[in-house]
C-alpha positions as semicolon CSV with decimal commas, in nm:
position;residue;x (nm);y (nm);z (nm)
1;M;9,753;8,721;11,472
2;L;10,045;8,904;11,669
3;D;9,927;9,279;11,716
4;F;10,266;9,437;11,812
5;P;10,602;9,429;11,593
6;L;10,801;9,110;11,578
7;A;11,089;9,317;11,695
8;T;10,936;9,400;12,027
9;Y;10,815;9,057;12,104
10;H;11,215;8,910;12,089
11;L;11,330;9,238;12,268
12;G;11,083;9,084;12,530
13;F;11,236;8,739;12,546
14;V;11,565;8,868;12,550
15;L;11,480;9,037;12,867
16;L;11,309;8,757;13,018
17;D;11,603;8,526;12,942
18;A;11,838;8,747;13,116
19;L;11,558;8,763;13,458
20;N;11,594;8,388;13,431
21;H;11,923;8,338;13,388
22;A;11,984;8,587;13,694
23;L;11,776;8,333;13,863
24;V;12,003;8,073;13,817
25;E;12,258;8,264;13,931
26;K;12,086;8,332;14,208
27;K;12,084;8,727;14,209
28;I;11,684;8,713;14,244
29;A;11,606;8,593;14,558
30;N;11,199;8,515;14,436
31;A;11,217;8,142;14,312
32;N;10,891;8,136;14,174
33;P;10,885;8,484;13,952
34;E;10,559;8,558;13,778
35;W;10,744;8,614;13,441
36;K;10,806;8,240;13,449
37;L;10,472;8,178;13,363
38;V;10,512;8,415;13,026
39;K;10,525;8,120;12,725
40;R;10,646;8,231;12,387
41;F;10,427;8,172;12,092
42;K;10,479;7,846;11,887
43;D;10,683;7,873;11,590
44;I;10,791;8,236;11,584
45;H;11,127;8,163;11,484
46;K;10,984;7,954;11,204
47;A;11,138;8,035;10,852
48;R;10,951;8,264;10,631
49;V;11,048;8,223;10,273
50;V;10,811;8,327;9,980
51;F;10,931;8,118;9,630
52;L;10,799;8,121;9,298
53;T;10,721;7,791;9,080
54;D;10,845;7,821;8,714
55;D;10,510;7,934;8,582
56;E;10,528;8,229;8,818
57;A;10,864;8,336;8,728
58;R;10,809;8,359;8,373
59;R;10,491;8,533;8,438
60;L;10,717;8,778;8,659
61;V;10,988;8,827;8,390
62;D;10,705;8,901;8,113
63;A;10,542;9,161;8,313
64;C;10,897;9,332;8,378
65;E;10,979;9,625;8,158
66;D;11,352;9,801;8,169
67;F;11,480;9,583;8,467
68;R;11,408;9,233;8,313
69;A;11,746;9,144;8,249
70;L;11,807;9,195;8,657
71;V;11,530;8,954;8,752
72;T;11,604;8,687;8,505
73;A;11,989;8,719;8,623
74;A;11,828;8,682;8,996
75;L;11,650;8,391;8,933
76;L;11,932;8,190;8,702
77;T;12,191;8,292;8,980
78;G;12,047;8,362;9,293
79;I;12,266;8,663;9,352
80;R;12,156;8,926;9,564
81;Y;12,038;9,265;9,363
82;G;12,310;9,451;9,523
83;D;12,587;9,237;9,380
84;L;12,398;9,205;9,089
85;T;12,394;9,577;8,997
86;R;12,803;9,585;9,050
87;L;12,854;9,255;8,803
88;T;13,096;9,372;8,508
89;I;13,184;9,178;8,215
90;E;13,514;9,008;8,359
91;A;13,326;8,862;8,625
92;F;13,163;8,624;8,355
93;L;13,398;8,353;8,284
94;P;13,288;8,129;8,023
95;G;13,577;7,900;8,002
96;T;13,500;7,759;8,353
97;A;13,089;7,852;8,299
98;T;13,133;8,059;8,622
99;L;13,055;8,410;8,753
100;R;13,351;8,561;8,994
101;F;13,262;8,845;9,199
102;Q;13,305;9,026;9,558
103;S;12,992;8,969;9,797
104;R;12,969;9,256;10,005
105;K;12,717;9,143;10,210
106;A;12,955;8,817;10,241
107;H;13,263;9,044;10,259
108;K;13,423;8,745;10,036
109;T;13,490;8,645;9,664
110;V;13,224;8,354;9,561
111;L;13,299;8,189;9,252
112;L;12,948;8,072;9,128
113;A;12,869;7,756;8,899
114;L;12,673;7,834;8,637
115;G;12,374;7,635;8,459
116;D;12,298;7,598;8,045
117;E;12,057;7,895;8,060
118;A;12,266;8,148;8,286
119;I;12,540;8,096;8,040
120;A;12,326;8,135;7,754
121;F;12,175;8,457;7,887
122;L;12,524;8,616;8,039
123;H;12,639;8,553;7,672
124;Q;12,378;8,759;7,534
125;Q;12,407;9,047;7,822
126;C;12,780;9,069;7,769
127;A;12,813;9,075;7,394
128;G;12,985;9,375;7,234
129;K;13,062;9,519;7,581
130;C;13,371;9,629;7,747
131;K;13,530;9,426;8,019
132;D;13,478;9,693;8,277
133;Q;13,120;9,791;8,154
134;P;12,791;9,665;8,384
135;I;12,679;9,298;8,309
136;L;12,303;9,449;8,395
137;P;12,344;9,842;8,363
138;R;12,015;10,069;8,326
139;A;11,813;10,130;7,998
140;D;12,099;10,436;7,976
141;G;12,372;10,228;8,053
142;H;12,496;10,324;8,419
143;Q;12,492;10,096;8,709
144;W;12,157;10,074;8,878
145;G;12,115;10,220;9,225
146;Q;12,031;10,132;9,550
147;S;11,642;10,029;9,586
148;E;11,574;10,132;9,245
149;Q;11,428;9,753;9,199
150;Q;11,131;9,815;9,465
151;K;10,907;10,009;9,276
152;R;10,972;9,793;8,906
153;M;10,948;9,495;9,121
154;A;10,599;9,571;9,279
155;D;10,476;9,703;8,958
156;A;10,586;9,368;8,792
157;R;10,442;9,159;9,071
158;K;10,135;9,366;9,046
159;A;10,067;9,271;8,669
160;A;10,188;8,920;8,704
161;G;9,919;8,853;8,951
162;L;10,165;8,727;9,210
163;P;10,077;8,816;9,614
164;P;10,281;9,115;9,764
165;T;10,496;8,902;9,936
166;V;10,724;8,819;9,663
167;S;11,019;9,075;9,676
168;F;11,344;9,089;9,491
169;H;11,500;8,881;9,763
170;G;11,258;8,608;9,714
171;L;11,428;8,541;9,371
172;R;11,732;8,423;9,534
173;H;11,493;8,181;9,753
174;T;11,317;8,071;9,443
175;Y;11,711;7,981;9,312
176;A;11,776;7,812;9,621
177;S;11,481;7,648;9,660
178;R;11,520;7,488;9,284
179;L;11,836;7,353;9,346
180;V;11,771;7,183;9,656
181;S;11,405;7,021;9,530
182;K;11,654;6,861;9,251
183;G;11,853;6,703;9,502
184;V;12,175;6,930;9,510
185;P;12,343;6,874;9,816
186;F;12,337;7,149;10,102
187;A;12,661;7,238;10,100
188;V;12,678;7,285;9,742
189;V;12,376;7,539;9,771
190;A;12,515;7,736;10,040
191;A;12,865;7,748;9,828
192;Q;12,657;7,875;9,576
193;L;12,436;8,127;9,816
194;G;12,803;8,266;9,962
195;H;12,693;8,114;10,298
196;A;12,980;7,999;10,527
197;S;12,818;7,717;10,661
198;I;12,457;7,479;10,549
199;K;12,299;7,589;10,823
200;E;12,079;7,865;10,674
201;V;11,981;7,644;10,416
202;E;11,878;7,393;10,605
203;H;11,647;7,635;10,790
204;H;11,477;7,784;10,488
205;Y;11,541;7,482;10,228
206;A;11,525;7,145;10,415
207;H;11,134;7,088;10,312
208;F;11,229;7,045;9,969
209;Q;11,438;6,730;9,998
210;P;11,136;6,502;10,096
211;R;10,989;6,573;9,755
212;F;11,300;6,479;9,586
213;V;11,366;6,184;9,778
214;A;10,994;6,041;9,737
215;D;11,046;6,102;9,341
216;T;11,414;5,937;9,356
217;I;11,289;5,651;9,518
218;K;10,994;5,619;9,269
219;G;11,197;5,647;8,997
220;A;11,463;5,413;9,120
221;S;11,173;5,134;9,238
222;P;11,061;4,951;8,927
223;A;10,828;4,660;8,981
224;I;10,953;4,325;9,107
225;G;10,590;4,141;8,993
226;L;10,550;4,012;9,347
227;L;10,148;4,107;9,324
228;G;10,059;3,981;9,000
229;D;9,748;4,125;8,877
230;R;9,693;4,314;9,225
231;A;9,997;4,524;9,120
232;P;9,813;4,905;9,180
233;K;9,821;5,091;8,825
234;S;10,032;5,406;8,863
């Protein structure tokens, strides 16, 4: 267990790399400096992603109060909190089953394909509203503000019996992990999340693919009958 901030750890190894580079470039005379004995902790850069099962997701939504629609939208679309709060009615394009919005973090326009449940949910949220109104407003009709989800998320998480590591951003991870586990290609998942490449998707969610591959192969491999009565029963 580390007893100092992770950022301090990373800063220390930035310095270590700089010293090693200086050694290679012969900027340092000592051929065997003591810092060469310093080792990195194993798996320190390993992704730490928290996601919810379908049952946990339902429990969380049930535990929400005035921001239930925001949590539901995050689970069904994977959109970040800030972008969700800025969605207006005109962003929903039911004719093409998509959401079109400007992602502030990605600095680009995202065209998000929608599943049937997301489409039905958005139809409910958009009913009776003008095109410039928010799809997911607060109870008073105004747009949600920065960080207003944090305390509400903590309360709902506790009420649902979920661990403290579950955050609103974890709903985005849940959305992506469900896609990958169903065999959606990394490139498609990356496009849905607004990423420029598939590297981040591979980094966080690649471990879900073997499960899909195993289930697919099992389902596509009916018995030939070579074992006769000795065939194992599933």
